[in-house]
C-alpha positions as CSV (number, residue, x, y, z in Angstrom):
1,M,20.2,14.5,-14.9
2,L,17.9,16.6,-12.8
3,L,15.1,15.9,-15.3
4,D,15.7,12.2,-14.8
5,E,15.4,12.5,-11.1
6,H,12.3,14.6,-11.5
7,N,10.7,11.9,-13.6
8,I,11.6,9.2,-11.0
9,V,9.9,11.3,-8.3
10,V,6.8,11.9,-10.4
11,E,6.6,8.2,-11.3
12,R,6.9,7.2,-7.6
13,L,4.2,9.8,-6.6
14,N,1.9,8.6,-9.3
15,G,2.3,5.0,-8.1
16,L,1.5,6.1,-4.5
17,E,-1.7,7.9,-5.6
18,V,-2.8,4.8,-7.6
19,T,-2.1,2.6,-4.5
20,R,-4.1,5.0,-2.3
21,A,-7.0,5.1,-4.7
22,T,-7.1,1.3,-5.0
23,L,-7.0,0.8,-1.2
24,T,-9.8,3.4,-0.8
25,R,-11.9,1.6,-3.3
26,L,-11.3,-1.7,-1.6
27,A,-12.1,-0.2,1.8
28,V,-15.4,1.1,0.6
29,S,-16.2,-2.3,-1.1
30,A,-15.3,-4.1,2.2
31,I,-18.1,-2.3,3.9
32,L,-20.6,-3.8,1.5
33,S,-19.2,-7.3,1.1
34,K,-17.4,-9.8,3.2
35,Q,-15.5,-11.1,0.2
36,A,-14.3,-7.6,-0.6
37,G,-13.2,-7.3,3.0
38,R,-11.1,-10.4,2.6
39,E,-9.6,-9.0,-0.5
40,F,-8.9,-5.7,1.3
41,D,-7.1,-7.6,4.1
42,K,-5.0,-9.5,1.5
43,S,-4.0,-6.3,-0.2
44,I,-3.0,-4.6,3.0
45,A,-1.0,-7.7,4.0
46,S,0.8,-7.7,0.7
47,L,2.1,-4.2,1.1
48,N,5.7,-4.1,2.2
49,I,5.2,-1.8,5.2
50,E,8.2,-1.3,7.4
51,T,7.3,-0.1,10.8
52,Y,9.1,-0.1,14.1
53,A,6.7,-2.7,15.5
54,H,7.2,-4.9,12.4
55,E,11.0,-4.7,12.7
56,A,10.9,-5.5,16.4
57,T,8.8,-8.6,15.8
58,A,11.1,-9.8,13.0
59,R,14.1,-9.4,15.3
60,E,12.4,-11.6,18.0
61,E,11.9,-14.4,15.5
């Protein structure tokens, strides 16, 4: 059971690192190309980021 939880944590951390690497690559590409900048913006918007400001805006709607 503990090993299963360990594997879940490792999988989640690996996914986080892949996301960070991809976003870093897109950010660097965005400096060089407007099209890459638009793709970077789309990628950032597609992330499900829950923040206090986001939650406050959602409650107002």
